[in-house]
N, C-alpha and C positions, 0 to 999 in steps of 0.2 A: 457508347456502344449499346446496342439493344440486347438485353439479357435474355429475351425470349428466343432470339436467334441463336445465341450461344448455348442455351439450354437444349434446343432442338438438335444442334450439331453434336452436343455431348451425348444425347440420348441415341442419336443415329450411330455414332462411333461405338458406343457401348453395345448396341444391338449387333453391329457388324462384327466386333471382336468376340462377342458371345457366340454368334453363329459360327465363326471360324473355329472357336474352341470346341464346340459341340461336333462339328464336322471332323476335326482332327481326332477327337476321342472315338468317333464311330470308325474312322479309318484304322486307328490303332487296334481296336478290338477285332475288326475284320481280319487284319493281318495276323494277329495273335491266334485267332481261331483257325485260320487256313494253313498254318505251319504244321499242323498235326497230320495232314494228309500225306500219303506216300506219293512222291512225284515220279511219274513215269518218264523214262528217257524219250526224247523225240524219236519218231520212227525213222527220221532221216539218218540218224547215227547208225542204225542197223543196215541201211542200204548203201552206205558210202563205199566207194571202191577201195581196194587195198592201198596202203600207203606206199608211195614210190620212194626208194632209197635216195638219199642225198648224193651229191657228186662225191663227197668224201667217202661215204660208205661204199659206193660203187667202185671207187678207186681202190679202197682197201680190199674188197672182195676180189677184184681183178688181180692185184698183186699177190694175194694169198694163193689163188688158183695158179698163177704163173710160177710161183716158187714151189708149189707142190709138184707141178710138171717137171721143173728142173731137178727137184730131189729124186723123183722116180727115174729120170734119165741118168743121173749120177749113180744111183743105186744099181741100175742096169749095167752101166759101164764098169763099175767096181766088180760086180758079179762076173761079168765077162772076162775082165782081166784076171781075176782069181782062177777062173776055169782054165784060161790059157796058161797060167803059171803052173797049175797042177798037171797039165798034160805034158809039160816039158820035162 
């Protein structure tokens, strides 16, 4: 085996790995220095339409409103029966 070929491959590999290490150090320092900035929320969040209730939430709201109507009807009937009993 030719040692000059092996030496040139070793030097090439060392140069490549050194370049990658330097590149990673630069990226690490850039990320560290950019974390101090206040990040603004995207403008899309402010312009989103209001959230639509899920089917379960809509169902719960429907039944709560339905029971409130029934309660008011029952209260009205009770008040009417009490008035009728007082008149007798």
